[in-house]
C-alpha positions in Angstrom: -0.7 10.8 -15.1 -4.0 11.1 -16.8 -7.9 11.3 -15.4 -7.7 7.8 -14.0 -4.3 7.3 -13.4 -0.9 5.9 -16.3 -2.5 4.6 -19.8 -1.0 1.7 -21.1 -2.7 1.3 -24.4 -5.7 2.9 -26.3 -8.0 0.8 -27.3 -11.3 2.5 -27.5 -12.3 5.4 -30.3 -13.0 7.9 -27.4 -9.3 7.8 -26.5 -8.0 8.5 -29.8 -10.2 11.1 -30.5 -9.3 12.9 -27.4 -5.5 12.5 -28.5 -6.3 13.9 -31.7 -8.0 16.9 -29.7 -4.9 17.7 -27.5 -2.7 16.8 -30.9 -4.7 19.6 -32.9 -5.6 21.9 -30.3 -3.1 22.0 -27.2 0.2 23.7 -28.4 2.8 21.9 -25.7 1.2 18.9 -27.1 0.6 19.5 -30.6 4.6 20.8 -30.8 5.5 17.1 -30.1 3.1 15.4 -32.0 4.2 17.4 -35.4 7.3 16.3 -35.3 6.5 12.5 -34.1 3.0 11.9 -35.2 2.5 10.9 -38.8 -0.6 10.5 -40.5 0.3 6.3 -41.4 0.4 5.7 -37.8 -3.6 5.9 -38.1 -4.9 2.7 -40.5 -5.9 4.6 -43.5 -8.2 1.4 -43.9 -10.2 1.4 -41.1 -9.1 5.1 -39.6 -9.6 7.1 -43.0 -11.0 10.5 -40.8 -8.3 10.3 -38.5 -5.8 10.1 -41.1 -7.1 12.7 -43.5 -7.9 14.8 -40.3 -4.1 14.9 -38.8 -2.5 15.4 -42.2 -4.4 18.6 -42.7 -4.1 19.9 -39.3 -0.2 18.8 -39.1 0.0 20.8 -42.6 -1.6 24.1 -41.1 0.2 24.2 -37.7 3.5 24.0 -39.7 2.5 26.6 -41.9 0.5 29.4 -39.0 2.0 28.0 -35.8 -1.1 28.3 -34.3 -4.2 25.7 -33.9 -6.3 25.8 -36.9 -10.1 27.3 -37.2 -12.7 24.4 -37.0 -14.3 25.5 -40.5 -11.2 25.6 -42.3 -10.0 22.4 -40.7 -13.3 20.7 -42.0 -13.2 22.4 -45.6 -10.0 21.2 -46.4 -10.3 17.7 -45.3 -13.5 17.3 -47.2 -11.7 19.0 -50.4 -8.8 16.6 -50.1 -10.8 13.4 -50.1 -12.6 14.2 -52.8 -9.4 15.2 -54.5 -7.8 11.8 -53.5 -10.9 9.6 -55.0 -12.8 9.0 -51.5 -16.6 10.4 -52.6 -18.4 8.7 -50.4 -20.6 11.1 -48.9 -20.7 8.7 -45.4 -16.7 9.3 -45.7 -17.2 13.4 -45.7 -19.8 12.6 -43.1 -17.3 11.0 -40.3 -14.7 13.3 -41.2 -17.0 16.0 -40.5 -18.3 14.4 -37.4 -14.6 14.0 -36.1 -13.8 17.5 -36.1 -16.8 18.7 -34.3 -16.1 15.9 -31.3 -12.5 17.5 -31.4 -13.6 21.4 -31.0 -16.2 20.6 -28.5 -14.0 19.2 -26.0 -13.2 21.8 -23.6 -10.7 22.0 -21.2 -8.7 25.0 -19.2 -6.1 25.2 -19.1 -5.3 21.9 -20.9 -3.9 19.1 -19.2 -0.5 18.6 -21.0 0.7 15.5 -18.9 -2.3 13.9 -19.7 -1.9 14.7 -23.5 1.5 13.7 -23.4 0.8 10.4 -21.7 -2.1 9.7 -24.5 0.6 10.1 -27.7 2.8 7.6 -25.5 0.2 5.3 -25.2 -0.3 5.3 -28.9 3.2 5.0 -29.9 2.9 1.6 -27.9 0.4 0.8 -30.2 1.9 1.6 -33.0 5.1 -0.6 -32.0 2.8 -3.6 -31.2 1.1 -3.1 -34.5 4.8 -3.1 -36.7 5.5 -6.5 -34.2 2.5 -8.0 -35.3 2.8 -7.4 -38.8 6.3 -8.7 -39.0 5.8 -12.1 -37.2 3.5 -12.7 -40.2 6.7 -12.4 -42.7 8.5 -14.9 -43.6 11.7 -13.3 -44.4 13.9 -10.9 -43.5 12.6 -10.5 -39.9 15.9 -9.5 -38.1 16.6 -6.5 -40.2 12.7 -5.8 -40.2 13.0 -5.8 -36.4 15.8 -3.7 -35.5 14.2 -1.1 -37.7 11.1 -1.3 -36.0 13.0 -1.5 -32.7 14.7 2.0 -33.9 12.1 4.0 -35.2 10.2 3.2 -31.7 12.9 4.3 -30.2 12.9 7.6 -31.6 8.8 8.3 -30.9 9.8 9.7 -27.5 7.6 12.3 -26.1 9.9 13.4 -23.2 9.1 17.2 -22.5 12.3 19.5 -22.4 11.0 21.7 -20.0 13.0 25.2 -20.0 14.8 26.3 -16.7 14.9 29.8 -15.3 17.9 29.3 -13.5 17.4 32.0 -10.9 13.8 30.9 -9.9 14.4 29.9 -6.2 10.5 28.8 -6.1 12.2 25.2 -5.6 15.4 24.7 -3.4 18.0 24.8 -6.2 19.6 21.1 -7.0 23.5 21.4 -6.8 26.4 18.9 -7.9 27.9 17.8 -5.5 31.0 15.6 -5.8 31.2 12.2 -3.7 35.2 11.5 -2.7 35.5 7.9 -3.9 38.7 7.6 -1.5 41.2 6.9 -4.5 42.9 10.4 -4.3 44.5 10.1 -7.7 40.6 9.6 -9.3 39.3 12.1 -6.8 42.0 14.6 -7.8 41.6 14.6 -11.4 37.5 14.7 -11.1 37.8 17.7 -8.9 36.8 16.3 -5.4 35.1 12.8 -6.7 32.2 11.2 -8.6 28.8 13.0 -9.3 25.7 10.9 -9.1 24.3 10.4 -12.9 27.9 10.8 -14.8 29.7 8.6 -16.5 33.6 7.9 -16.8 35.7 6.2 -18.8 39.1 4.8 -18.6 41.6 3.9 -21.4 44.4 2.4 -21.9 46.8 0.0 -23.9 46.3 -4.0 -23.1 47.8 -4.8 -19.9 48.3 -1.0 -18.9 46.4 -1.1 -15.4 42.4 -0.6 -16.6 41.1 -3.4 -14.3 43.6 -2.6 -11.5 42.3 0.8 -11.8 38.9 -0.1 -11.6 39.4 -2.3 -8.6 41.2 0.0 -6.6 38.3 2.6 -7.4 35.9 0.3 -6.6 37.5 -1.4 -3.4 38.1 2.6 -1.7 34.3 3.3 -2.5 33.3 -0.5 -1.2 35.1 0.3 2.0 33.6 3.5 2.9 30.1 1.5 2.6 29.5 2.6 -1.1 27.5 -0.3 -3.1 29.4 -1.2 -6.1 28.1 -3.6 -8.9 31.1 -4.7 -10.9 30.6 -6.2 -14.3 33.1 -8.0 -15.7 32.9 -8.9 -19.4 36.6 -10.7 -20.3 37.8 -12.5 -16.8 35.8 -14.6 -14.7 35.3 -13.6 -11.1 37.2 -16.3 -10.0 40.4 -14.7 -12.0 39.6 -11.1 -10.7 39.1 -12.5 -7.0 42.8 -12.9 -5.8 43.7 -9.1 -7.0 40.5 -7.6 -4.9 41.6 -10.0 -1.8 45.2 -8.2 -2.8 44.1 -4.5 -3.1 41.7 -4.7 0.3 44.3 -6.8 2.5 47.2 -5.0 1.1 48.7 -8.3 0.4 51.3 -9.0 -2.1 49.4 -10.7 -5.1 52.4 -13.5 -5.4 51.5 -14.4 -1.8 48.7 -15.9 -3.1 50.2 -17.4 -6.7 49.3 -21.3 -7.2 48.3 -21.7 -3.8 44.6 -22.9 -2.4 43.3 -20.9 0.5 44.1 -23.7 3.6 47.9 -23.2 1.9 48.0 -19.4 2.0 49.8 -18.5 5.7 48.2 -17.6 8.5 48.9 -13.7 8.2 48.0 -13.7 4.7 44.3 -15.6 5.5 43.7 -13.5 8.6 44.7 -10.4 6.4 41.9 -11.2 3.7 39.3 -12.6 6.2 39.3 -8.9 8.1 39.5 -6.8 4.9 36.3 -9.2 3.7 34.2 -7.9 7.1 34.6 -4.4 5.5 33.8 -5.0 1.9 31.2 -7.8 2.2 27.7 -6.9 0.7 29.5 -3.7 -0.7 31.2 -5.4 -3.8 29.2 -7.6 -5.9 30.6 -9.3 -8.8 28.8 -10.3 -11.8 30.0 -12.4 -14.7 29.2 -12.1 -18.3 32.7 -13.1 -19.3 31.1 -16.0 -21.6 27.2 -14.3 -22.0 25.6 -10.9 -22.1 24.7 -9.4 -25.4 22.8 -6.8 -24.5 23.1 -3.8 -21.9 19.3 -5.0 -20.3 20.5 -7.3 -17.9 23.2 -4.6 -16.7 19.8 -2.2 -16.3 17.9 -5.1 -14.7 20.6 -5.2 -11.9 20.5 -1.4 -11.2 16.7 -1.6 -11.4 16.0 -4.8 -8.7 19.1 -3.1 -6.5 17.8 0.1 -6.4 13.8 -1.4 -5.9 15.6 -3.6 -2.5 16.7 -0.4 -1.3 20.8 -1.0 -2.5 20.8 1.6 -5.0 24.4 1.3 -6.9 26.8 4.1 -6.3 29.2 3.1 -8.5 29.1 0.3 -11.6 31.9 -0.6 -13.4 31.8 -2.3 -16.9 35.3 -4.3 -17.4 35.3 -3.6 -20.3 33.2 -2.4 -23.2 34.2 -3.6 -26.3 33.8 -7.2 -25.8 30.0 -6.2 -25.3 29.8 -4.4 -28.3 31.3 -6.9 -30.6 28.4 -9.2 -29.0 25.8 -7.0 -30.0 27.1 -6.3 -33.2 27.4 -10.2 -33.8 23.8 -11.2 -32.8 22.5 -7.9 -34.8 24.6 -8.8 -38.2 22.4 -10.8 -41.0 23.5 -13.7 -43.1 26.5 -14.9 -40.9 28.3 -11.6 -42.4 30.2 -9.0 -40.3 28.0 -6.6 -41.6 26.8 -4.3 -38.8 29.1 -0.7 -37.9 30.5 -1.6 -34.5 31.5 2.2 -34.2 27.7 2.9 -34.6 26.8 -0.3 -31.8 29.7 1.6 -29.5 28.0 4.9 -29.6 24.5 3.5 -29.4 25.1 1.8 -26.3 27.2 4.6 -24.8 24.4 6.6 -25.1 22.1 3.8 -23.3 24.8 3.8 -20.7 24.3 7.1 -20.0 20.8 7.6 -20.0 20.5 4.8 -17.5 23.0 7.0 -15.5 20.7 9.7 -15.5 17.6 7.9 -14.9 18.5 6.0 -11.9 21.2 8.7 -10.4 24.1 6.2 -10.5 27.8 6.5 -11.7 28.8 4.4 -13.9 32.6 3.6 -15.0 33.2 2.1 -18.3 36.9 0.5 -18.9 37.6 0.0 -22.9 41.0 -0.7 -24.8 41.4 0.3 -28.2 42.6 -1.5 -31.2 45.1 1.2 -32.3 46.8 1.5 -28.6 47.3 5.7 -28.2 48.9 5.0 -24.9 51.3 2.4 -25.8 54.4 4.9 -26.3 57.3 5.9 -24.3 56.7 6.4 -20.5 58.0 9.9 -20.8 55.0 10.9 -23.5 51.3 11.9 -22.1 48.3 10.5 -24.1 47.3 12.7 -27.3 43.5 12.7 -27.2 43.6 14.5 -30.6 46.2 12.0 -32.2 43.6 9.1 -32.2 40.1 9.2 -33.5 39.6 5.9 -31.8 40.6 7.4 -28.2 39.3 10.8 -29.1 35.6 9.4 -30.3 35.1 7.5 -26.9 36.5 10.0 -24.7 33.7 12.7 -25.9 30.9 9.8 -25.3 31.5 10.1 -21.7 31.1 12.9 -19.2 35.0 12.1 -18.8 37.7 9.9 -19.4 40.9 9.4 -18.2 43.7 7.5 -20.3 46.7 5.3 -18.4 49.7 6.2 -20.1 52.5 4.0 -20.6 54.6 2.5 -17.3 58.7 3.0 -16.8 60.1 0.0 -14.9 58.7 1.2 -11.6 55.4 1.6 -12.3 55.1 5.6 -13.0 53.0 6.5 -15.4 51.1 9.9 -17.0 47.5 10.1 -16.1 45.6 12.5 -18.4 42.0 13.7 -18.5 40.4 14.2 -21.5 38.6 17.8 -20.9 39.6 20.6 -18.8 37.0 21.5 -15.7 37.2 22.5 -12.2 40.0 20.2 -11.2 43.3 20.9 -9.9 44.9 19.0 -12.3 44.0 17.6 -15.7 47.4 15.3 -15.9 50.0 13.9 -13.3 51.9 10.9 -12.7 50.7 8.3 -11.0 52.6 5.0 -9.7 50.9 1.3 -10.3 51.5 -1.0 -7.7 50.9 -4.1 -9.3 51.7 -6.8 -6.8 49.4 -4.9 -4.4 46.4 -3.9 -7.2 46.7 -0.1 -6.4 47.8 3.2 -7.9 49.1 6.1 -5.7 50.2 9.4 -5.8 53.9 9.0 -5.0 55.1 11.7 -2.6 57.5 14.0 -4.7 57.2 15.6 -7.5 58.6 13.2 -10.7 59.8 13.8 -13.8 61.0 11.9 -16.5 65.1 11.3 -16.7 65.7 10.1 -20.7 68.9 9.0 -19.6 67.6 6.6 -17.1 64.3 6.0 -19.1 62.4 6.6 -15.8 60.6 8.6 -13.9 62.5 10.3 -10.7 62.2 12.5 -8.0 62.8 15.7 -9.6 65.8 16.5 -6.9 67.4 13.2 -8.6 67.0 14.3 -12.2 70.5 13.4 -14.0 71.8 12.0 -10.9 73.5 8.5 -11.4 71.6 5.5 -9.7 72.9 5.1 -5.9 73.3 8.6 -6.0 70.0 10.1 -5.4 69.4 12.6 -3.2 65.9 11.3 -1.6 63.9 8.5 -3.4 60.8 8.7 -4.3 60.1 5.8 -2.9 60.8 7.5 0.9 57.5 8.3 3.1 54.8 6.5 3.5 53.3 6.2 0.4 49.7 7.6 1.8 47.4 9.0 -0.9 46.7 11.4 1.3 49.9 13.2 0.2 48.1 15.3 -2.2 51.0 18.3 -2.5 53.4 16.6 -4.2 53.5 14.0 -7.4 52.0 16.7 -9.6 53.5 17.4 -12.8 
């Protein structure tokens, strides 16, 4: 904070002098200014003294690594002005006066936070000036606007403070995992989610990505956790029956082609009972026909947090439609001239920044144009065999790939990175009619003869001669000891 609170903009010469004072003399602010504050950020026509003084000071800092001596700085500035054709003594006097003002200010120790605040406010002014200039142009505004926005985003003055891990003056903040209740998900993450992390789910078309997100989201909502679910492909009315199926443990076939009043009484009772547990905890946002930026997602997170309902999980289902809409909005001349992979990386970086800023977990679903998981059920998804899969996975804190399912819904679940978890890959079963995944109660192995996963005790046995079915037992996700391969 500054002396009088946060500074939104710099409108007076006095604050501009103070900004340059910190940039020239305060080492910690100067290190930031060296990289981001350019002499051209000052208007050469009306702020020639600031332009010249900072140009010389920046060069001296880069050369010596220390604040320049005032007389040395003054002599070089006047000499430069003469060399550039500025011979008017009044201009020299203005520069000399500015150097004197910079070194007349006394502060010990330096208020680094205030100096950074001044720098940030100045960059806000540069951004507004560029936008006003753009508004006066007749052509090429779209391209120019994107350039201005990207340059402004690079003018970040956030300071990375070195950390002494063994300084226990402040109580250490440790990464505590929060179980979601979806055991397969908690298992592959090593115990659950960490607030501020971003997780990805990859899989082929129809491979269970949305089903898994619904299962995880409902499981968290049942535990009283807040879930904000953004759907960019299917409208909520199409997803709602699947939510009822998952929450009420109802076969979705019992709801097909029926209105609410046509449902059996037992089914309506199950839905009503489960709805009481999840009501207010699982909120859907329809972006199936609109939404071409991440701003609306950020606004929902911000407003929910301000209202005391900070999301524990935000789901983006799925990412590619949003990427295509952003790329389309940035295209010029009616041509597809925006690199979609660049947009993907940029939006993923923004998602991670939002997760970190608000301390919320974000789950991102994505389907690839080259479906690396669409292969035989016996084959694990291989990250390194697909540039698309690998590039997306490594943008996440952790990513999960869903393999191809056999006829019984068994498939591989594979994590992208080795972490402090029990397993990085194992077999799960997709119960599509009930919209949930589960860990099988017994160890599963793929039988090449039968072309499906079977209980390891029944490998190579003919159907009907099994010693024990993989579906025996109560099917509870709590049975962690089995189903791992």
